[in-house]
C-alpha positions, -999 to 999 in steps of 0.1 A, spaced: 672 -115 -696 651 -143 -680 614 -145 -690 592 -159 -663 573 -191 -669 537 -196 -656 537 -223 -629 511 -244 -648 536 -250 -676 562 -269 -655 541 -301 -656 549 -301 -693 583 -286 -693 600 -308 -667 590 -342 -683 600 -329 -718 634 -317 -705 641 -351 -689 630 -369 -721 652 -346 -742 683 -353 -721 676 -390 -720 672 -392 -757 704 -372 -762 723 -398 -743 708 -427 -762 713 -441 -797 681 -423 -807 698 -389 -806 677 -378 -836 646 -380 -814 663 -357 -790 661 -330 -817 623 -335 -821 618 -335 -783 640 -304 -780 620 -285 -805 588 -295 -787 604 -283 -754 612 -249 -770 576 -246 -782 563 -253 -747 587 -229 -731 576 -202 -755 539 -210 -750 540 -208 -712 561 -176 -710 546 -151 -686 564 -117 -691 559 -88 -667 538 -60 -681 536 -22 -674 499 -16 -665 484 18 -675 474 41 -647 445 61 -660 410 66 -647 384 43 -663 409 25 -684 401 -9 -698 432 -31 -707 433 -61 -730 427 -94 -711 450 -112 -735 476 -111 -762 463 -115 -798 445 -100 -827 411 -81 -826 388 -102 -848 354 -89 -839 337 -58 -824 300 -61 -823 269 -51 -802 256 -83 -787 234 -97 -759 248 -124 -737 227 -147 -714 248 -135 -684 240 -99 -690 207 -80 -685 212 -57 -715 232 -55 -748 269 -50 -745 297 -44 -770 318 -75 -776 355 -72 -784 369 -106 -794 407 -113 -793 421 -144 -811 452 -159 -795 474 -180 -818 497 -207 -805 527 -182 -804 509 -156 -783 513 -153 -745 483 -173 -731 481 -158 -696 449 -137 -691 448 -105 -672 420 -86 -655 406 -59 -679 392 -37 -651 398 -36 -614 369 -48 -592 352 -77 -574 345 -110 -592 307 -111 -590 300 -143 -609 320 -171 -626 302 -196 -650 319 -225 -667 302 -240 -697 312 -272 -715 309 -270 -753 325 -276 -786 361 -271 -797 356 -251 -829 384 -230 -843 387 -201 -819 389 -176 -848 353 -186 -858 326 -163 -844 305 -193 -835 331 -200 -808 319 -172 -786 286 -190 -779 293 -227 -788 328 -235 -775 339 -246 -740 344 -214 -720 348 -198 -686 329 -165 -682 335 -140 -654 316 -108 -645 337 -81 -628 319 -54 -608 339 -22 -607 315 -7 -582 299 15 -609 296 -8 -639 300 -44 -649 323 -60 -674 322 -96 -687 353 -115 -698 353 -150 -713 381 -175 -717 372 -196 -747 388 -229 -757 398 -234 -794 405 -262 -819 437 -272 -801 430 -259 -766 416 -284 -742 421 -268 -709 409 -235 -694 425 -225 -661 410 -198 -639 426 -188 -606 399 -162 -597 371 -171 -573 337 -154 -568 340 -126 -542 377 -120 -549 389 -85 -555 413 -81 -585 435 -52 -595 437 -39 -631 460 -60 -652 464 -87 -625 469 -123 -638 438 -144 -634 441 -175 -656 453 -191 -689 442 -213 -717 464 -240 -730 474 -242 -767 454 -218 -788 423 -199 -778 401 -168 -777 392 -141 -752 359 -121 -754 354 -89 -736 319 -75 -731 318 -38 -724 289 -14 -716 277 4 -747 286 37 -730 323 26 -730 347 43 -754 364 17 -775 399 26 -788 408 -5 -808 399 -15 -844 396 -48 -862 430 -63 -870 448 -45 -842 473 -66 -822 470 -62 -785 490 -72 -754 474 -84 -722 475 -59 -693 493 -33 -715 472 -24 -745 443 -1 -739 410 -14 -752 390 16 -742 376 36 -713 346 32 -691 324 64 -689 
């Protein structure tokens, strides 16, 4: 069964594949093994499997694959009132494509340069380089952040302000280790707990009231 690769990954995959073949045909064949292992890692990192999106009223799906590391009530500068933050840590072996947690219109996108602290650190939510996006469902607003980590140095966001996105639709990715924060209205019913492992577009984070 073929697993799709996100298009952004081919800029890394193709040169590595050429390098691996070239080294395999040279006297430096041992280096081909090193290059081949790196190629396998990159192929795994940029995999983009299809997902079955839940079809329930008010459902909130996970924007990324990873582990729930924080659930806390918090005020963010982009929001007018306190929200509940659900933080998801993505290690280097997780799928790194992000998906829309709720269907709606992209109201605002804000990119902030910052630090590259370990994405598992709770300081990362405010201090790290990040791309924040407010989604207006027509009734409520949800904020989702792509946050760079210790290894990550590139945030990719395909969404634009004014775009309409469907629940679970792909909207971006973060290269090589990261974190995704989801800010939900306090009225939302959260269905996940600390330590849970979630899958983007498939796992149910909760429900909007």
